[in-house]
Structure formats: C-alpha cells, structure tokens
VOGU-3710 file (C-alpha; in Angstrom, 3 decimals, decimal comma):
1> mtawiwtanl> 59,079/-86,141/37,065  57,922/-86,136/33,481  57,027/-83,072/31,438  53,365/-84,089/31,696  53,499/-84,031/35,510  55,275/-80,671/35,559  52,643/-79,273/33,185  49,781/-80,715/35,240  51,251/-79,184/38,401  52,012/-75,764/36,928
11> lgwpviqlsi> 48,694/-75,410/35,084  46,523/-77,407/37,483  46,460/-74,918/40,323  45,700/-71,840/38,209  42,955/-73,695/36,334  41,409/-74,917/39,595  41,664/-71,521/41,284  40,250/-69,580/38,346  37,462/-72,110/37,767  36,361/-72,129/41,402
21> sflalrlpaq> 36,541/-68,334/41,536  34,488/-68,049/38,365  31,843/-70,436/39,711  31,747/-68,861/43,183  31,194/-65,409/41,693  28,208/-66,714/39,757  26,466/-68,314/42,729  23,405/-66,387/43,926  24,112/-63,874/46,679  21,311/-65,370/48,811
31> ifaqdlwmta> 23,517/-68,399/49,467  25,948/-66,133/51,325  23,404/-63,922/53,104  23,931/-65,917/56,310  26,880/-67,872/57,606  27,156/-71,425/56,385  28,446/-74,112/58,723  31,926/-73,659/57,270  31,948/-69,857/57,561  30,284/-69,522/60,970
41> prtwerggdl> 32,366/-67,863/63,703  33,912/-70,219/66,242  34,481/-69,610/69,933  38,193/-70,395/69,559  38,513/-67,360/67,261  37,757/-65,237/70,349  35,971/-62,477/68,455  38,867/-61,988/66,030  41,534/-61,692/68,734  43,207/-64,869/67,496
51> yrdwlgvrrw> 43,674/-63,364/64,044  44,547/-59,852/65,159  46,790/-60,541/68,149  48,281/-63,962/67,477  48,501/-63,967/63,688  48,895/-60,214/63,126  46,436/-60,271/60,237  46,152/-56,479/60,060  49,867/-56,198/59,218  49,869/-58,564/56,239
61> klwlpdgafw> 46,334/-58,854/54,852  46,774/-55,883/52,482  49,591/-57,791/50,756  47,211/-60,568/49,702  46,051/-60,499/46,084  42,374/-59,829/45,387  41,381/-61,754/42,283  37,768/-60,580/42,452  38,650/-57,436/40,525  39,940/-59,489/37,569
71> mggftkkrln> 36,939/-61,824/37,645  34,319/-59,065/37,774  33,560/-59,548/41,460  33,430/-57,386/44,566  36,869/-56,134/45,585  37,743/-56,663/49,229  41,229/-55,177/49,295  40,124/-52,024/51,081  37,003/-50,673/52,714  35,652/-48,148/50,206
81> srdqvylaqf> 32,607/-46,923/52,096  31,048/-46,867/55,535  27,552/-47,133/54,107  25,539/-49,889/55,771  24,483/-51,472/52,451  28,101/-51,541/51,254  29,272/-53,083/54,539  26,556/-55,753/54,316  27,662/-56,549/50,746  31,292/-56,697/51,871
91> lletrraela> 30,280/-59,102/54,644  28,452/-61,323/52,162  31,453/-61,354/49,826  33,793/-62,443/52,632  31,671/-65,594/52,937  31,809/-66,160/49,176  35,599/-65,725/49,132  36,157/-67,948/52,147  34,059/-70,744/50,674  35,941/-70,462/47,359
101> hwcmllclpl> 39,297/-70,755/49,129  38,130/-73,771/51,137  37,037/-75,427/47,880  40,425/-74,672/46,326  42,172/-76,196/49,316  39,967/-79,281/49,097  41,275/-79,898/45,559  44,726/-80,698/46,956  44,263/-84,519/46,920  43,887/-84,406/43,119
111> ffwwnppwaw> 47,590/-83,634/42,895  48,462/-86,760/44,887  47,246/-88,967/42,018  50,074/-88,152/39,634  52,834/-86,816/41,864  55,489/-88,779/43,735  55,262/-88,610/47,541  57,997/-85,959/47,875  55,915/-83,641/45,644  52,898/-84,111/47,897
121> vvmtgyalla> 54,726/-81,995/50,462  55,365/-79,271/47,867  51,743/-79,308/46,664  50,445/-79,235/50,237  52,728/-76,317/51,079  51,539/-74,383/48,042  47,856/-75,117/48,715  48,160/-73,999/52,337  50,194/-70,866/51,539  47,867/-69,863/48,703
131> nlpcivaqry> 44,614/-70,345/50,613  44,949/-70,214/54,404  46,043/-66,554/54,581  43,037/-65,615/52,420  40,690/-67,659/54,610  42,106/-66,046/57,755  41,740/-62,539/56,282  38,138/-63,202/55,248  37,223/-64,603/58,654  38,851/-61,667/60,434
141> nrivlervlq> 37,170/-59,108/58,155  33,811/-60,755/58,671  34,117/-60,713/62,461  34,992/-56,996/62,368  32,229/-56,169/59,877  29,657/-58,093/61,937  30,632/-56,066/64,990  30,347/-52,759/63,086  26,979/-53,668/61,568  25,589/-54,838/64,915
151> srrrvlelq> 26,601/-51,614/66,634  24,999/-49,594/63,830  21,779/-51,599/64,157  21,714/-50,881/67,893  22,199/-47,164/67,246  19,356/-47,160/64,718  17,091/-49,020/67,171  17,762/-46,368/69,837  16,804/-43,519/67,551
//
C-alpha cells in the first residue's frame, strides 16, 4: 500500500467519526423524541434480554468511550440522576448516538474504493468493532430507560 492509502485509512476514520458526531449533535432534539425506524425496538431483542444475558452488555459497556463529552454533547457513560426529565433526555440521546454510529458504519464502503481486497477485511473489522458495541449499548440503555419511564408514568397516573 502507498503512503497515500495509509494516510487515507488512518485519518479517514477519525475524520468521518468526528464529522458525523459533530453533525448528529447539532440536529434538533425533536428528531430523536420518538424512535425512528432504525432505532425502534425489535421483538428479537426480547426486551433487552439478548443484550444483557447473551452479550453481557452490563459487564463491558462502561469500558466504551463516550465522545459526547469532548464534542459538547450529553454524556451517557453513567446515569447521573433519576429525575424523569433527565431520564427522558438520556433516552433521546441514546437514539442520537445510535443513529450516529449507524451512519459511521455505513461509511465503510468508502474505504473499499482505494484499498486492496485484503484491507477490506481490516476496515470491516475496525468499523464493526468501533461501532457495533456502541450501538448495542445504546439499544440496551434505551430499552431499560423506556421501562423505567413507563413504570414512573404508571405510578404518576395512579396518584
């Protein structure tokens, strides 16, 4: 591979990831107020059991980086409040983050243009490792937050 290809590979991903993050953080919150087709829960997720029991998301999700802090966004590393407004904001931001990571993953074919076929495997591996764990964590967090918010709404309705 030439120096140009190495440079494109090493700088391409960070530029794509930072650009998509920057744009996603500037999209209006109303876009993420409800689930989009891509972020909607699926029956095969079994209410988060797939992520919790099969993938053990609770054991490793805290090790994931949270770039929102560096970009001026909402940090999702830890739950900082049990306030209903905060939880609703957290829920909204999980949709924003998931959509951003899907968009990053969808940029993978760009790297096929200038790389030899053996590097396609490397680029695919990186794209999957950099984005799928974040998508899984956001989906799991959203399922849990939805459950908490729904139970709180029911309690408020009973009062």
